[in-house]
DOTI-154893 format. One record per residue: residue in one letter; x, y, z of N, C-alpha, C, O in turn. Coordinates in steps of 0.05 Angstrom, whole numbers, plus 5000, padded with zeros to 4 digits. Example, Ala and Ser with C-alpha at 12.3 -4.5 7.8 and 13.67 -1.06 7.14 Angstrom:
BEGIN
a_5264_4886_5156_5246_4910_5156_5264_4934_5156_5285_4934_5169
s_5257_4955_5142_5273_4979_5143_5258_5001_5157_5268_5023_5161
***
This chain:
BEGIN
x_6835_2849_7298_6834_2862_7324_6856_2851_7341_6857_2827_7347
x_6875_2868_7349_6897_2860_7367_6885_2853_7394_6867_2866_7404
x_6897_2833_7407_6887_2824_7433_6900_2841_7455_6920_2853_7451
x_6887_2840_7478_6898_2854_7501_6899_2884_7499_6918_2896_7510
x_6880_2896_7486_6880_2925_7483_6863_2938_7506_6843_2926_7515
x_6871_2961_7514_6858_2976_7536_6847_3002_7525_6863_3019_7517
x_6821_3005_7524_6807_3028_7512_6790_3041_7533_6775_3028_7547
x_6791_3068_7535_6775_3082_7554_6757_3103_7540_6764_3112_7518
x_6735_3109_7552_6716_3130_7543_6714_3151_7565_6710_3145_7588
x_6717_3176_7557_6716_3198_7575_6697_3220_7565_6689_3220_7541
x_6690_3238_7583_6672_3260_7575_6657_3271_7598_6657_3259_7620
x_6643_3293_7594_6627_3304_7615_6603_3287_7621_6596_3269_7605
x_6589_3292_7643_6566_3277_7651_6544_3280_7629_6538_3302_7621
x_6532_3257_7621_6511_3258_7601_6520_3261_7572_6504_3266_7554
x_6546_3257_7567_6557_3260_7540_6552_3236_7522_6556_3238_7498
x_6543_3214_7533_6538_3190_7517_6561_3170_7517_6560_3151_7501
x_6581_3175_7533_6604_3157_7533_6597_3128_7541_6608_3109_7530
x_6578_3125_7560_6571_3098_7569_6557_3083_7546_6562_3060_7541
x_6540_3097_7531_6526_3085_7508_6546_3077_7487_6544_3055_7476
x_6566_3094_7482_6586_3088_7461_6605_3066_7470_6614_3050_7453
x_6611_3064_7496_6628_3042_7506_6614_3016_7501_6626_2996_7493
x_6588_3015_7507_6572_2990_7503_6571_2983_7474_6574_2960_7466
x_6567_3003_7457_6565_2998_7428_6590_2987_7417_6590_2968_7401
x_6613_2998_7425_6639_2988_7416_6644_2959_7426_6653_2942_7411
x_6637_2954_7451_6641_2927_7462_6624_2907_7446_6633_2885_7440
x_6599_2914_7439_6582_2896_7424_6593_2892_7396_6592_2870_7386
x_6603_2913_7384_6614_2911_7356_6638_2893_7356_6641_2876_7338
x_6657_2897_7374_6681_2881_7375_6675_2852_7382_6687_2834_7371
x_6656_2848_7400_6648_2821_7407_6636_2806_7383_6641_2783_7379
x_6620_2821_7367_6609_2808_7343_6630_2801_7323_6626_2784_7306
x_6653_2815_7324_6675_2809_7306_6693_2786_7317_6712_2779_7304
x_6686_2776_7340_6701_2754_7351_6721_2761_7373_6735_2743_7383
x_6723_2786_7380_6742_2794_7401_6730_2787_7429_6706_2788_7433
x_6748_2779_7447_6739_2775_7475_6741_2802_7489_6763_2813_7492
x_6718_2812_7498_6717_2839_7508_6706_2839_7537_6687_2825_7543
x_6719_2855_7554_6710_2860_7581_6701_2889_7582_6717_2907_7578
x_6675_2894_7587_6664_2921_7589_6661_2928_7618_6649_2913_7633
x_6673_2950_7627_6673_2957_7655_6669_2987_7658_6665_3001_7639
x_6671_2996_7683_6666_3025_7688_6680_3034_7713_6689_3019_7729
x_6683_3061_7714_6693_3074_7738_6676_3098_7746_6664_3110_7729
x_6675_3105_7772_6685_3088_7793_6669_3063_7795_6645_3063_7791
x_6682_3041_7801_6668_3015_7802_6683_2994_7786_6708_2997_7782
x_6669_2974_7777_6681_2953_7760_6689_2928_7775_6691_2907_7764
x_6693_2931_7801_6699_2908_7819_6681_2912_7844_6673_2934_7849
x_6676_2890_7859_6658_2893_7882_6666_2915_7901_6650_2931_7910
x_6692_2916_7908_6701_2936_7927_6698_2964_7915_6690_2983_7929
x_6706_2967_7890_6704_2994_7877_6675_3003_7874_6670_3027_7875
x_6657_2984_7870_6628_2991_7868_6618_3003_7895_6601_3020_7895
x_6628_2992_7917_6621_3003_7943_6630_3032_7946_6616_3049_7956
x_6655_3037_7937_6665_3064_7938_6650_3083_7919_6646_3106_7925
x_6640_3072_7896_6625_3087_7877_6600_3100_7891_6595_3124_7886
x_6587_3085_7907_6563_3095_7920_6570_3118_7939_6553_3137_7942
x_6593_3118_7951_6602_3140_7968_6608_3165_7952_6602_3187_7961
x_6619_3161_7928_6628_3184_7912_6605_3198_7896_6606_3222_7893
x_6586_3182_7886_6567_3193_7867_6540_3200_7879_6522_3209_7865
x_6536_3195_7905_6511_3202_7917_6515_3222_7940_6538_3225_7949
x_6493_3235_7948_6495_3254_7970_6499_3282_7961_6499_3288_7937
x_6503_3300_7980_6506_3328_7975_6532_3334_7960_6552_3320_7964
x_6531_3354_7942_6556_3361_7927_6580_3366_7945_6603_3360_7938
x_6575_3378_7968_6597_3384_7986_6604_3362_8005_6618_3367_8025
x_6595_3338_8000_6600_3316_8018_6629_3310_8022_6638_3304_8045
x_6645_3312_8001_6674_3306_8003_6690_3330_7993_6681_3345_7975
x_6713_3335_8003_6732_3354_7992_6744_3341_7967_6743_3317_7963
x_6756_3358_7950_6770_3347_7926_6792_3328_7934_6797_3308_7920
x_6807_3334_7956_6829_3317_7964_6819_3289_7972_6831_3269_7966
x_6796_3289_7987_6785_3263_7995_6775_3248_7971_6778_3224_7969
x_6763_3262_7952_6754_3249_7927_6777_3235_7913_6774_3213_7903
x_6800_3249_7911_6823_3238_7897_6831_3211_7910_6837_3192_7896
x_6831_3211_7937_6839_3186_7951_6819_3164_7946_6826_3141_7942
x_6793_3170_7947_6772_3150_7943_6773_3140_7914_6772_3115_7910
x_6775_3157_7895_6777_3149_7867_6801_3131_7862_6800_3111_7848
x_6824_3139_7874_6848_3123_7870_6846_3096_7883_6855_3076_7871
x_6834_3094_7906_6829_3068_7919_6811_3050_7902_6817_3027_7899
x_6790_3062_7892_6772_3046_7875_6786_3037_7850_6783_3014_7841
x_6802_3055_7838_6816_3048_7813_6837_3026_7818_6840_3008_7801
x_6851_3027_7840_6871_3006_7846_6857_2979_7848_6868_2960_7837
x_6835_2977_7862_6821_2952_7865_6811_2942_7837_6813_2919_7831
x_6800_2961_7822_6791_2955_7795_6813_2944_7777_6810_2924_7763
x_6836_2957_7779_6860_2949_7763_6869_2921_7771_6874_2905_7753
x_6871_2916_7797_6881_2890_7806_6863_2867_7800_6872_2846_7792
x_6837_2872_7803_6818_2850_7802_6805_2846_7775_6795_2824_7769
x_6804_2866_7758_6790_2864_7733_6808_2871_7709_6811_2854_7691
x_6820_2894_7708_6833_2904_7684_6858_2887_7678_6861_2876_7656
x_6877_2886_7697_6902_2872_7691_6898_2842_7686_6911_2831_7668
x_6881_2828_7701_6876_2799_7694_6864_2796_7666_6872_2777_7652
x_6846_2813_7658_6834_2811_7632_6855_2815_7610_6856_2801_7590
x_6871_2836_7613_6892_2842_7594_6912_2819_7592_6922_2812_7570
x_6918_2807_7615_6937_2784_7615_6926_2760_7601_6941_2744_7590
x_6899_2758_7600_6887_2736_7585_6884_2742_7556_6874_2726_7540
x_6893_2766_7547_6891_2773_7519_6865_2786_7512_6859_2789_7488
x_6848_2793_7531_6822_2805_7526_6825_2835_7522_6844_2847_7532
x_6806_2846_7507_6805_2875_7504_6787_2887_7526_6765_2877_7531
x_6798_2906_7541_6783_2919_7562_6773_2946_7553_6789_2963_7543
x_6747_2951_7555_6735_2977_7549_6723_2988_7575_6706_2975_7586
x_6733_3010_7583_6723_3022_7608_6710_3049_7604_6720_3066_7590
x_6688_3052_7617_6673_3077_7618_6686_3094_7641_6678_3091_7664
x_6705_3110_7634_6721_3127_7651_6745_3112_7662_6744_3088_7667
x_6767_3127_7665_6791_3117_7678_6805_3141_7691_6792_3159_7700
x_6831_3141_7691_6846_3162_7706_6842_3190_7695_6845_3209_7710
x_6836_3193_7670_6832_3220_7659_6809_3235_7672_6810_3259_7675
x_6789_3220_7681_6767_3233_7695_6777_3246_7721_6768_3268_7728
x_6794_3232_7736_6804_3243_7761_6822_3267_7755_6822_3287_7769
x_6838_3265_7733_6855_3288_7725_6838_3313_7720_6847_3335_7727
x_6815_3310_7708_6798_3333_7701_6780_3340_7724_6779_3364_7732
x_6765_3321_7734_6745_3328_7755_6758_3339_7781_6749_3360_7791
x_6778_3325_7791_6790_3334_7816_6815_3350_7812_6821_3368_7826
x_6831_3342_7791_6856_3355_7787_6855_3383_7776_6871_3400_7782
x_6834_3388_7758_6833_3413_7744_6810_3431_7752_6812_3455_7749
x_6788_3419_7762_6765_3436_7766_6757_3439_7795_6740_3455_7802
x_6769_3424_7813_6762_3425_7842_6785_3436_7858_6787_3432_7882
x_6803_3451_7845_6827_3461_7858_6851_3455_7841_6850_3438_7822
x_6873_3467_7848_6898_3463_7832_6911_3438_7843_6932_3440_7857
x_6900_3415_7836_6909_3389_7848_6920_3370_7827_6923_3346_7834
x_6925_3379_7803_6933_3360_7782_6959_3346_7790_6962_3322_7784
x_6977_3360_7803_7003_3347_7810_6998_3325_7831_7011_3304_7829
x_6979_3329_7849_6972_3308_7869_6961_3284_7855_6968_3261_7861
x_6943_3289_7836_6931_3267_7820_6952_3251_7806_6952_3227_7806
x_6970_3265_7792_6990_3252_7776_7010_3236_7794_7018_3214_7786
x_7017_3246_7817_7035_3232_7834_7022_3207_7845_7035_3186_7846
x_6997_3209_7853_6983_3185_7863_6979_3164_7841_6982_3140_7846
x_6974_3174_7817_6971_3156_7795_6997_3141_7789_6996_3116_7785
x_7019_3155_7790_7045_3142_7785_7051_3122_7807_7063_3101_7801
x_7044_3128_7831_7050_3109_7853_7032_3085_7854_7042_3063_7860
x_7006_3089_7849_6987_3068_7854_6975_3055_7829_6964_3033_7831
x_6976_3068_7807_6963_3057_7783_6983_3051_7761_6987_3028_7754
x_6997_3071_7751_7019_3067_7732_7012_3055_7705_7029_3044_7692
x_6987_3058_7697_6979_3047_7671_6960_3067_7658_6943_3079_7671
x_6963_3070_7631_6945_3086_7615_6932_3068_7593_6944_3048_7585
x_6909_3075_7584_6897_3061_7561_6914_3065_7536_6928_3085_7534
x_6912_3046_7518_6925_3051_7492_6910_3071_7475_6921_3085_7459
x_6884_3073_7480_6867_3090_7464_6845_3101_7482_6832_3086_7497
x_6840_3127_7480_6820_3141_7496_6802_3158_7477_6812_3174_7462
x_6776_3153_7479_6757_3169_7464_6744_3190_7483_6733_3182_7504
x_6746_3215_7476_6734_3236_7492_6710_3246_7477_6712_3259_7456
x_6686_3240_7487_6661_3248_7474_6655_3277_7482_6650_3283_7505
x_6656_3294_7463_6652_3323_7467_6624_3331_7458_6616_3325_7436
x_6610_3346_7476_6584_3356_7468_6576_3380_7484_6590_3387_7504
x_6555_3393_7476_6544_3417_7489_6539_3411_7519_6523_3393_7524
x_6552_3425_7537_6548_3419_7566_6519_3422_7575_6510_3406_7592
x_6504_3441_7564_6476_3445_7573_6459_3421_7565_6443_3411_7581
x_6463_3411_7541_6448_3387_7531_6456_3363_7547_6439_3347_7556
x_6482_3360_7552_6492_3337_7567_6481_3337_7596_6474_3316_7606
x_6481_3361_7608_6472_3362_7636_6442_3355_7638_6434_3341_7656
x_6426_3366_7619_6398_3359_7620_6393_3329_7616_6376_3318_7629
x_6409_3317_7599_6407_3289_7594_6414_3273_7619_6401_3254_7627
x_6436_3281_7632_6445_3268_7656_6425_3269_7679_6420_3250_7692
x_6414_3293_7683_6394_3296_7704_6368_3282_7698_6355_3272_7716
x_6361_3280_7673_6337_3266_7665_6337_3236_7671_6317_3223_7674
x_6361_3225_7673_6364_3197_7680_6353_3190_7707_6344_3168_7712
x_6355_3210_7726_6346_3206_7754_6358_3180_7765_6343_3163_7777
x_6384_3177_7761_6397_3152_7770_6402_3151_7800_6408_3130_7811
x_6400_3174_7813_6408_3175_7841_6438_3179_7845_6447_3183_7867
x_6453_3179_7822_6482_3184_7824_6488_3211_7811_6504_3212_7791
x_6476_3231_7821_6476_3258_7808_6493_3278_7823_6491_3302_7818
x_6511_3269_7840_6526_3288_7857_6542_3308_7840_6542_3332_7846
x_6555_3299_7819_6571_3317_7803_6554_3334_7785_6560_3358_7779
x_6531_3324_7775_6513_3340_7759_6502_3363_7776_6496_3384_7766
x_6499_3358_7802_6488_3378_7820_6506_3402_7825_6498_3422_7836
x_6531_3400_7816_6549_3423_7817_6540_3445_7796_6548_3468_7799
x_6524_3437_7776_6512_3457_7758_6526_3459_7731_6547_3446_7726
x_6515_3477_7714_6524_3480_7687_6553_3491_7685_6569_3482_7669
x_6559_3510_7702_6586_3522_7702_6607_3501_7706_6628_3502_7694
x_6602_3482_7724_6621_3461_7730_6624_3443_7705_6646_3435_7698
x_6602_3437_7692_6603_3420_7668_6618_3434_7645_6633_3421_7630
x_6615_3460_7643_6630_3475_7622_6660_3474_7628_6676_3472_7610
x_6667_3477_7653_6695_3476_7661_6706_3448_7656_6729_3445_7646
x_6691_3428_7661_6699_3400_7655_6705_3397_7626_6725_3385_7618
x_6687_3407_7609_6690_3404_7580_6717_3416_7571_6732_3403_7557
x_6723_3440_7580_6748_3452_7573_6772_3436_7583_6793_3434_7570
x_6769_3424_7607_6790_3407_7618_6795_3383_7601_6818_3375_7596
x_6774_3369_7592_6777_3346_7575_6790_3353_7548_6807_3338_7538
x_6782_3375_7537_6793_3383_7511_6823_3390_7514_6839_3383_7497
x_6830_3403_7536_6858_3409_7540_6874_3384_7544_6897_3381_7534
x_6863_3365_7559_6877_3339_7564_6881_3325_7537_6902_3314_7532
x_6860_3325_7520_6862_3311_7494_6885_3323_7477_6899_3309_7464
x_6887_3349_7478_6909_3362_7463_6936_3355_7474_6955_3352_7459
x_6938_3352_7500_6964_3346_7512_6971_3316_7510_6995_3309_7513
x_6952_3299_7505_6956_3270_7503_6946_3260_7476_6932_3240_7474
x_6953_3274_7455_6942_3269_7429_6951_3242_7417_6940_3232_7397
x_6972_3230_7429_6981_3204_7420_6960_3182_7425_6959_3162_7411
x_6944_3185_7446_6924_3165_7453_6895_3175_7453_6877_3159_7453
x_6892_3201_7455_6865_3213_7458_6853_3222_7431_6867_3235_7415
x_6829_3214_7426_6814_3223_7402_6789_3236_7411_6773_3225_7425
x_6785_3261_7402_6760_3276_7408_6739_3268_7388_6743_3268_7364
x_6715_3261_7398_6692_3253_7381_6670_3272_7386_6662_3277_7409
x_6658_3283_7365_6636_3301_7367_6611_3285_7375_6601_3269_7359
x_6601_3290_7399_6578_3275_7409_6552_3288_7403_6531_3278_7411
x_6552_3311_7389_6527_3326_7383_6515_3315_7357_6506_3330_7339
x_6513_3288_7355_6503_3275_7331_6487_3250_7340_6489_3242_7363
x_6472_3238_7321_6458_3213_7328_6478_3192_7338_6501_3190_7329
x_6468_3175_7356_6485_3154_7368_6498_3136_7348_6522_3130_7350
x_6483_3128_7327_6494_3110_7307_6517_3123_7292_6537_3110_7285
x_6515_3149_7286_6536_3163_7272_6561_3165_7288_6583_3161_7278
x_6558_3170_7314_6581_3171_7332_6594_3144_7334_6618_3142_7333
x_6578_3123_7337_6588_3096_7340_6604_3088_7315_6624_3074_7317
x_6594_3096_7292_6608_3088_7267_6635_3101_7265_6655_3089_7256
x_6637_3127_7274_6663_3140_7273_6683_3127_7293_6706_3123_7287
x_6673_3120_7317_6690_3107_7336_6700_3080_7326_6724_3074_7329
x_6682_3064_7314_6690_3039_7303_6712_3042_7282_6731_3026_7280
x_6708_3062_7265_6728_3067_7244_6755_3075_7256_6776_3066_7246
x_6755_3091_7277_6779_3099_7290_6793_3075_7303_6818_3073_7302
x_6778_3058_7315_6790_3034_7328_6802_3016_7307_6825_3006_7310
x_6788_3012_7285_6798_2995_7264_6824_3006_7252_6844_2992_7248
x_6825_3033_7248_6849_3045_7237_6872_3044_7257_6895_3038_7250
x_6866_3049_7283_6887_3048_7303_6898_3020_7307_6923_3016_7309
x_6881_3000_7309_6890_2973_7314_6904_2961_7290_6922_2944_7294
x_6898_2970_7266_6912_2960_7243_6941_2968_7243_6958_2956_7230
x_6947_2990_7257_6974_3000_7259_6991_2983_7278_7016_2984_7276
x_6978_2968_7296_6994_2954_7316_6993_2924_7312_7007_2909_7326
x_6977_2914_7293_6975_2885_7288_7001_2877_7273_7004_2853_7267
***
């Protein structure tokens, strides 16, 4: 396992990406890798405060433009305080969401704002994961799963099934355009089967860079 790798998990709400991020972190840790498991929005104290603003409340609470600014602020703090220090120490960082979520959620589905997202990313973030897993699954199943959690962070689920379907198409299009780092994983399978495929993909990818 090469040190200092940055891996992200993406997908629609309820797709199982959080479960798979944890599974990969546990697997790599058992193999002796030093792993930092984190999430977005959040991952650092300041970013976690912004998370509560973004993921709770009425769906119309923020405009897409305001969401982009809040997500970027949270990501910058996360990058400065967690991601970059861990990578500098040679640790592997696994994050549940990163910039691709903003590209899809705000840039592609909440208005024609992708250029705004990309410009802000270039100015304030300027980093991409080496490897991104996009967990793809039936939006109706994923939405029911996400709502069943009753986490209180359901603002985006409350946009409804049509929004989730649009998100899915956005993630698939992004994966095709960023095929050098993005791998689509079929999430419509048992968790263990999905985890095994992800582990195999990581092993194959990392063996190419060792």
